[in-house]
C-alpha positions, 0 to 999 in steps of 0.5 A: 523248837523251844517247846520240844526242847523243854518237853524233852528235858522234863521227860528226861528228868522224869525218866532218870528219877524212875530209873533211880527208883526202879534200880533201888527196888531191884537192889533191895530185892523188892523187884519182880521179873516184870519190874526188871524188864521195865527197868531195862526198857525204860533205861533204853528209852531214857538214853534215847530221850536224853540224847535227843534233848542234848542234841536239840539243846546243843543245836539251839545254843549253837544256832543263836547269833553272837552279839557284837561284843563277844568274840 
């Protein structure tokens, strides 16, 4: 589970950077129609991967046993 969480975190960060770069290219007018379509599809993928990463991270954090000293 930890390896999957790390992998999803890395993939999320890569997709966020790709979205930023494609968005800047579109904004500067240097984008083809194909790049605009790729930007839309990779945005949807980024949201899906990021939500999966958040869900796994929260599950991992909440499933850890509390130590005796913490309330």
